[in-house]
C-alpha angles and dihedrals in degrees: 000000000000091000093054092042093052090048091053091047094051105035121102103181096188089052134232129237118210102204119220112204114214099193093176092065096027096238135118123208139169146172125238113247122189094198133063090242125072121237133053100268095093094057089056096044095046099035095115093051092043091056091053091045092051090055095045097043108023094157092057090059095057113111113237094249091050089063090055094050096052 
């Protein structure tokens, strides 16, 4: 129960992009994270639940720009 609850509290299916501003080169870049915590550990810990979630709610896992391009 705690495992599922913590997954639901941390997951962001549409993704979030923390932007890193590189003012020296004048560019901004980021990586899409599907959890409220940075790093890759959450995608490994919650992989089984994420696979179920992706099948149950496929529309929620579309990235915002994917909806525009359809």
